[in-house]
KOLDRENMI-585427 format. One record per atom (N, C-alpha, C, CB): atom name; residue number from 1; x, z, y. Coordinates in nm, 2 decimals. Atoms other than C-alpha are relative to their C-alpha. Glycine has a CB too. Example, Ala and Ser with C-alpha at 12.3 -4.5 7.8 and 13.67 -1.06 7.14 Angstrom:
BEGIN
+-------+-----+--------+--------+--------+
| atome | num |     px |     pz |     py |
+-------+-----+--------+--------+--------+
|     N |   1 |   0.09 |   0.00 |  -0.12 |
|    CA |   1 |   1.23 |   0.78 |  -0.45 |
|     C |   1 |   0.09 |   0.00 |   0.12 |
|    CB |   1 |  -0.10 |   0.12 |   0.00 |
|     N |   2 |  -0.09 |   0.00 |  -0.11 |
|    CA |   2 |   1.37 |   0.71 |  -0.11 |
|     C |   2 |  -0.08 |   0.08 |   0.11 |
|    CB |   2 |   0.04 |  -0.14 |   0.05 |
+-------+-----+--------+--------+--------+
***
This chain:
BEGIN
+-------+-----+--------+--------+--------+
| atome | num |     px |     pz |     py |
+-------+-----+--------+--------+--------+
|     N |   1 |   0.07 |  -0.10 |   0.07 |
|    CA |   1 |   7.92 |   8.85 |  10.42 |
|     C |   1 |   0.01 |  -0.02 |  -0.15 |
|    CB |   1 |  -0.15 |  -0.01 |   0.04 |
|     N |   2 |  -0.02 |   0.04 |   0.14 |
|    CA |   2 |   8.04 |   8.71 |  10.09 |
|     C |   2 |   0.10 |   0.10 |  -0.06 |
|    CB |   2 |   0.04 |  -0.14 |  -0.02 |
|     N |   3 |  -0.09 |  -0.10 |   0.07 |
|    CA |   3 |   8.20 |   8.97 |   9.85 |
|     C |   3 |   0.13 |  -0.06 |  -0.04 |
|    CB |   3 |  -0.07 |   0.06 |  -0.12 |
|     N |   4 |  -0.12 |   0.07 |   0.05 |
|    CA |   4 |   8.45 |   8.72 |   9.71 |
|     C |   4 |   0.09 |  -0.03 |   0.12 |
|    CB |   4 |  -0.03 |  -0.13 |  -0.07 |
|     N |   5 |  -0.08 |   0.03 |  -0.12 |
|    CA |   5 |   8.57 |   8.62 |  10.06 |
|     C |   5 |   0.06 |   0.13 |   0.05 |
|    CB |   5 |  -0.09 |  -0.06 |   0.11 |
|     N |   6 |  -0.06 |  -0.13 |  -0.05 |
|    CA |   6 |   8.62 |   8.99 |  10.16 |
|     C |   6 |   0.11 |   0.04 |  -0.09 |
|    CB |   6 |  -0.11 |   0.11 |   0.00 |
|     N |   7 |  -0.11 |  -0.03 |   0.09 |
|    CA |   7 |   8.83 |   9.05 |   9.85 |
|     C |   7 |   0.12 |  -0.09 |   0.02 |
|    CB |   7 |  -0.05 |  -0.01 |  -0.15 |
|     N |   8 |  -0.11 |   0.09 |  -0.02 |
|    CA |   8 |   9.03 |   8.74 |   9.91 |
|     C |   8 |   0.08 |   0.02 |   0.13 |
|    CB |   8 |  -0.05 |  -0.15 |   0.00 |
|     N |   9 |  -0.06 |  -0.03 |  -0.13 |
|    CA |   9 |   9.10 |   8.83 |  10.27 |
|     C |   9 |   0.10 |   0.11 |  -0.02 |
|    CB |   9 |  -0.10 |   0.04 |   0.11 |
|     N |  10 |  -0.09 |  -0.12 |   0.02 |
|    CA |  10 |   9.25 |   9.17 |  10.17 |
|     C |  10 |   0.11 |  -0.04 |  -0.09 |
|    CB |  10 |  -0.08 |   0.12 |  -0.06 |
|     N |  11 |  -0.11 |   0.03 |   0.10 |
|    CA |  11 |   9.44 |   9.04 |   9.86 |
|     C |  11 |   0.10 |  -0.10 |   0.06 |
|    CB |  11 |  -0.07 |  -0.05 |  -0.12 |
|     N |  12 |  -0.09 |   0.10 |  -0.05 |
|    CA |  12 |   9.59 |   8.74 |  10.04 |
|     C |  12 |   0.09 |   0.06 |   0.11 |
|    CB |  12 |  -0.08 |  -0.12 |   0.06 |
|     N |  13 |  -0.08 |  -0.07 |  -0.10 |
|    CA |  13 |   9.70 |   8.96 |  10.33 |
|     C |  13 |   0.11 |   0.09 |  -0.06 |
|    CB |  13 |  -0.09 |   0.08 |   0.09 |
|     N |  14 |  -0.10 |  -0.08 |   0.07 |
|    CA |  14 |   9.87 |   9.21 |  10.10 |
|     C |  14 |   0.10 |  -0.08 |  -0.07 |
|    CB |  14 |  -0.08 |   0.10 |  -0.10 |
|     N |  15 |  -0.10 |   0.09 |   0.07 |
|    CA |  15 |  10.03 |   8.93 |   9.90 |
|     C |  15 |   0.10 |  -0.06 |   0.10 |
|    CB |  15 |  -0.07 |  -0.11 |  -0.08 |
|     N |  16 |  -0.09 |   0.07 |  -0.10 |
|    CA |  16 |  10.17 |   8.76 |  10.21 |
|     C |  16 |   0.09 |   0.10 |   0.07 |
|    CB |  16 |  -0.09 |  -0.07 |   0.10 |
|     N |  17 |  -0.08 |  -0.09 |  -0.08 |
|    CA |  17 |  10.29 |   9.07 |  10.40 |
|     C |  17 |   0.05 |   0.12 |  -0.08 |
|    CB |  17 |  -0.08 |   0.05 |   0.11 |
|     N |  18 |  -0.05 |  -0.11 |   0.08 |
|    CA |  18 |  10.34 |   9.32 |  10.11 |
|     C |  18 |  -0.07 |   0.13 |   0.02 |
|    CB |  18 |   0.14 |   0.02 |   0.02 |
|     N |  19 |   0.08 |  -0.12 |  -0.03 |
|    CA |  19 |  10.11 |   9.58 |  10.26 |
|     C |  19 |  -0.10 |  -0.03 |   0.11 |
|    CB |  19 |   0.10 |   0.11 |   0.05 |
|     N |  20 |   0.10 |   0.01 |  -0.10 |
|    CA |  20 |   9.82 |   9.64 |  10.49 |
|     C |  20 |   0.01 |   0.13 |   0.09 |
|    CB |  20 |  -0.15 |  -0.01 |  -0.06 |
|     N |  21 |  -0.02 |  -0.12 |  -0.09 |
|    CA |  21 |   9.89 |   9.87 |  10.79 |
|     C |  21 |  -0.12 |   0.03 |   0.09 |
|    CB |  21 |   0.12 |  -0.02 |   0.09 |
|     N |  22 |   0.11 |  -0.02 |  -0.09 |
|    CA |  22 |   9.58 |   9.82 |  11.00 |
|     C |  22 |  -0.11 |  -0.11 |  -0.03 |
|    CB |  22 |   0.04 |  -0.02 |   0.15 |
|     N |  23 |   0.11 |   0.09 |   0.03 |
|    CA |  23 |   9.24 |   9.66 |  10.97 |
|     C |  23 |  -0.09 |   0.00 |   0.13 |
|    CB |  23 |  -0.08 |   0.03 |  -0.12 |
|     N |  24 |   0.10 |   0.01 |  -0.11 |
|    CA |  24 |   9.03 |   9.53 |  11.27 |
|     C |  24 |  -0.12 |  -0.06 |  -0.06 |
|    CB |  24 |   0.06 |  -0.09 |   0.12 |
|     N |  25 |   0.13 |   0.04 |   0.07 |
|    CA |  25 |   8.68 |   9.51 |  11.11 |
|     C |  25 |  -0.10 |  -0.03 |   0.11 |
|    CB |  25 |  -0.05 |   0.11 |  -0.10 |
|     N |  26 |   0.08 |   0.04 |  -0.11 |
|    CA |  26 |   8.49 |   9.32 |  11.37 |
|     C |  26 |  -0.09 |  -0.12 |  -0.04 |
|    CB |  26 |   0.08 |  -0.04 |   0.13 |
|     N |  27 |   0.09 |   0.11 |   0.04 |
|    CA |  27 |   8.18 |   9.11 |  11.30 |
|     C |  27 |  -0.13 |   0.02 |   0.08 |
|    CB |  27 |  -0.03 |  -0.01 |  -0.15 |
|     N |  28 |   0.12 |  -0.02 |  -0.07 |
|    CA |  28 |   7.86 |   9.05 |  11.48 |
|     C |  28 |  -0.08 |  -0.13 |   0.03 |
|    CB |  28 |   0.02 |   0.06 |   0.13 |
|     N |  29 |   0.09 |   0.11 |  -0.03 |
|    CA |  29 |   7.56 |   8.82 |  11.52 |
|     C |  29 |  -0.12 |   0.07 |   0.08 |
|    CB |  29 |  -0.05 |  -0.08 |  -0.12 |
|     N |  30 |   0.12 |  -0.05 |  -0.07 |
|    CA |  30 |   7.25 |   8.86 |  11.74 |
|     C |  30 |  -0.13 |  -0.03 |  -0.07 |
|    CB |  30 |   0.00 |  -0.06 |   0.14 |
|     N |  31 |   0.13 |   0.05 |   0.06 |
|    CA |  31 |   6.99 |   8.68 |  11.53 |
|     C |  31 |  -0.07 |  -0.10 |   0.08 |
|    CB |  31 |  -0.09 |   0.13 |  -0.02 |
|     N |  32 |   0.07 |   0.11 |  -0.06 |
|    CA |  32 |   6.74 |   8.42 |  11.63 |
|     C |  32 |  -0.11 |   0.05 |   0.10 |
|    CB |  32 |  -0.06 |  -0.09 |  -0.10 |
|     N |  33 |   0.11 |  -0.04 |  -0.08 |
|    CA |  33 |   6.47 |   8.63 |  11.79 |
|     C |  33 |   0.04 |   0.04 |   0.14 |
|    CB |  33 |  -0.07 |   0.12 |  -0.06 |
|     N |  34 |  -0.03 |  -0.03 |  -0.14 |
|    CA |  34 |   6.45 |   8.68 |  12.17 |
|     C |  34 |  -0.05 |   0.14 |   0.04 |
|    CB |  34 |  -0.05 |  -0.10 |   0.09 |
|     N |  35 |   0.05 |  -0.13 |  -0.03 |
|    CA |  35 |   6.26 |   9.00 |  12.16 |
|     C |  35 |  -0.04 |   0.08 |  -0.13 |
|    CB |  35 |  -0.13 |  -0.01 |   0.09 |
|     N |  36 |   0.03 |  -0.08 |   0.11 |
|    CA |  36 |   6.18 |   9.29 |  11.93 |
|     C |  36 |  -0.13 |  -0.04 |  -0.07 |
|    CB |  36 |  -0.02 |   0.15 |   0.04 |
|     N |  37 |   0.13 |   0.04 |   0.06 |
|    CA |  37 |   5.82 |   9.17 |  11.88 |
|     C |  37 |   0.00 |  -0.13 |  -0.07 |
|    CB |  37 |  -0.10 |  -0.01 |   0.12 |
|     N |  38 |  -0.01 |   0.13 |   0.07 |
|    CA |  38 |   5.93 |   8.82 |  11.77 |
|     C |  38 |   0.09 |   0.01 |  -0.12 |
|    CB |  38 |   0.05 |  -0.10 |   0.10 |
|     N |  39 |  -0.10 |  -0.01 |   0.11 |
|    CA |  39 |   6.19 |   8.95 |  11.52 |
|     C |  39 |  -0.07 |  -0.01 |  -0.13 |
|    CB |  39 |   0.09 |   0.12 |   0.02 |
|     N |  40 |   0.05 |   0.00 |   0.14 |
|    CA |  40 |   6.13 |   8.89 |  11.15 |
|     C |  40 |   0.09 |   0.08 |  -0.09 |
|    CB |  40 |  -0.01 |  -0.15 |  -0.06 |
|     N |  41 |  -0.08 |  -0.08 |   0.09 |
|    CA |  41 |   6.24 |   9.09 |  10.86 |
|     C |  41 |   0.12 |  -0.07 |  -0.05 |
|    CB |  41 |  -0.09 |   0.04 |  -0.12 |
|     N |  42 |  -0.11 |   0.08 |   0.05 |
|    CA |  42 |   6.46 |   8.81 |  10.74 |
|     C |  42 |   0.12 |  -0.01 |   0.11 |
|    CB |  42 |  -0.04 |  -0.15 |  -0.03 |
|     N |  43 |  -0.10 |   0.01 |  -0.11 |
|    CA |  43 |   6.64 |   8.78 |  11.08 |
|     C |  43 |   0.07 |   0.14 |   0.01 |
|    CB |  43 |  -0.07 |  -0.03 |   0.13 |
|     N |  44 |  -0.05 |  -0.13 |  -0.01 |
|    CA |  44 |   6.68 |   9.16 |  11.10 |
|     C |  44 |   0.10 |   0.03 |  -0.12 |
|    CB |  44 |  -0.11 |   0.10 |   0.00 |
|     N |  45 |  -0.08 |  -0.02 |   0.12 |
|    CA |  45 |   6.82 |   9.17 |  10.74 |
|     C |  45 |   0.13 |  -0.08 |   0.02 |
|    CB |  45 |  -0.07 |  -0.04 |  -0.13 |
|     N |  46 |  -0.12 |   0.08 |  -0.02 |
|    CA |  46 |   7.07 |   8.89 |  10.83 |
|     C |  46 |   0.09 |   0.07 |   0.10 |
|    CB |  46 |  -0.04 |  -0.14 |   0.05 |
|     N |  47 |  -0.08 |  -0.07 |  -0.10 |
|    CA |  47 |   7.19 |   9.09 |  11.13 |
|     C |  47 |   0.06 |   0.12 |  -0.06 |
|    CB |  47 |  -0.09 |   0.04 |   0.12 |
|     N |  48 |  -0.05 |  -0.11 |   0.06 |
|    CA |  48 |   7.23 |   9.40 |  10.93 |
|     C |  48 |   0.11 |  -0.03 |  -0.10 |
|    CB |  48 |  -0.11 |   0.08 |  -0.07 |
|     N |  49 |  -0.09 |   0.04 |   0.10 |
|    CA |  49 |   7.41 |   9.22 |  10.65 |
|     C |  49 |   0.14 |  -0.04 |   0.07 |
|    CB |  49 |  -0.05 |  -0.13 |  -0.07 |
|     N |  50 |  -0.12 |   0.04 |  -0.07 |
|    CA |  50 |   7.66 |   9.07 |  10.90 |
|     C |  50 |   0.07 |   0.12 |   0.08 |
|    CB |  50 |  -0.02 |  -0.11 |   0.09 |
|     N |  51 |  -0.05 |  -0.10 |  -0.09 |
|    CA |  51 |   7.70 |   9.35 |  11.15 |
|     C |  51 |   0.03 |   0.14 |  -0.06 |
|    CB |  51 |  -0.10 |   0.03 |   0.11 |
|     N |  52 |  -0.02 |  -0.13 |   0.06 |
|    CA |  52 |   7.69 |   9.65 |  10.92 |
|     C |  52 |   0.06 |  -0.01 |  -0.14 |
|    CB |  52 |  -0.13 |   0.08 |  -0.01 |
|     N |  53 |  -0.04 |   0.01 |   0.14 |
|    CA |  53 |   7.72 |   9.57 |  10.55 |
|     C |  53 |   0.13 |  -0.07 |  -0.02 |
|    CB |  53 |  -0.11 |  -0.06 |  -0.08 |
|     N |  54 |  -0.13 |   0.08 |   0.02 |
|    CA |  54 |   8.00 |   9.31 |  10.57 |
|     C |  54 |   0.12 |   0.08 |   0.05 |
|    CB |  54 |  -0.01 |  -0.13 |   0.07 |
|     N |  55 |  -0.11 |  -0.08 |  -0.05 |
|    CA |  55 |   8.22 |   9.54 |  10.78 |
|     C |  55 |   0.02 |   0.12 |  -0.09 |
|    CB |  55 |  -0.03 |   0.04 |   0.15 |
|     N |  56 |  -0.01 |  -0.11 |   0.08 |
|    CA |  56 |   8.15 |   9.84 |  10.57 |
|     C |  56 |   0.07 |  -0.03 |  -0.13 |
|    CB |  56 |  -0.14 |   0.06 |  -0.04 |
|     N |  57 |  -0.06 |   0.03 |   0.13 |
|    CA |  57 |   8.24 |   9.67 |  10.24 |
|     C |  57 |   0.14 |  -0.06 |   0.02 |
|    CB |  57 |  -0.09 |  -0.10 |  -0.07 |
|     N |  58 |  -0.14 |   0.05 |  -0.03 |
|    CA |  58 |   8.55 |   9.50 |  10.40 |
|     C |  58 |   0.09 |   0.12 |   0.01 |
|    CB |  58 |   0.00 |  -0.08 |   0.13 |
|     N |  59 |  -0.08 |  -0.13 |  -0.02 |
|    CA |  59 |   8.67 |   9.85 |  10.50 |
|     C |  59 |   0.02 |   0.06 |  -0.14 |
|    CB |  59 |  -0.07 |   0.10 |   0.09 |
|     N |  60 |  -0.01 |  -0.06 |   0.13 |
|    CA |  60 |   8.60 |   9.97 |  10.15 |
|     C |  60 |   0.11 |  -0.07 |  -0.09 |
|    CB |  60 |  -0.14 |  -0.01 |  -0.08 |
|     N |  61 |  -0.10 |   0.07 |   0.07 |
|    CA |  61 |   8.82 |   9.70 |  10.00 |
|     C |  61 |   0.14 |   0.03 |   0.06 |
|    CB |  61 |  -0.02 |  -0.15 |   0.01 |
|     N |  62 |  -0.13 |  -0.01 |  -0.07 |
|    CA |  62 |   9.10 |   9.77 |  10.26 |
|     C |  62 |   0.05 |   0.14 |  -0.02 |
|    CB |  62 |  -0.02 |  -0.02 |   0.14 |
|     N |  63 |  -0.04 |  -0.14 |   0.01 |
|    CA |  63 |   9.11 |  10.16 |  10.22 |
|     C |  63 |   0.11 |   0.02 |  -0.10 |
|    CB |  63 |  -0.11 |   0.09 |  -0.02 |
|     N |  64 |  -0.11 |  -0.03 |   0.10 |
|    CA |  64 |   9.32 |  10.17 |   9.90 |
|     C |  64 |   0.14 |  -0.05 |   0.05 |
|    CB |  64 |  -0.03 |  -0.06 |  -0.13 |
|     N |  65 |  -0.13 |   0.05 |  -0.05 |
|    CA |  65 |   9.59 |   9.95 |  10.07 |
|     C |  65 |   0.04 |   0.07 |   0.12 |
|    CB |  65 |  -0.02 |  -0.15 |   0.03 |
|     N |  66 |  -0.03 |  -0.07 |  -0.12 |
|    CA |  66 |   9.57 |  10.14 |  10.39 |
|     C |  66 |   0.06 |   0.14 |  -0.03 |
|    CB |  66 |  -0.12 |   0.01 |   0.10 |
|     N |  67 |  -0.05 |  -0.14 |   0.04 |
|    CA |  67 |   9.63 |  10.48 |  10.21 |
|     C |  67 |   0.14 |   0.00 |  -0.05 |
|    CB |  67 |  -0.10 |   0.05 |  -0.10 |
|     N |  68 |  -0.14 |   0.00 |   0.06 |
|    CA |  68 |   9.96 |  10.36 |  10.06 |
|     C |  68 |   0.10 |   0.03 |   0.11 |
|    CB |  68 |   0.03 |  -0.14 |  -0.06 |
+-------+-----+--------+--------+--------+
***
């Protein structure tokens, strides 16, 4: 979920292979709670950060290279 890591992943891939043809954006965590009623806002935010936001922003970094 770290912005710098996402940028490095894309840039290192493009540098090594000269281009980016495909991106498999797969990430996921379940969180610590066992039920909806036990979930906390912090746990839910962590799940969203990993499962949604990190994938979204990784794709955002990759699109300019995929469009070439």
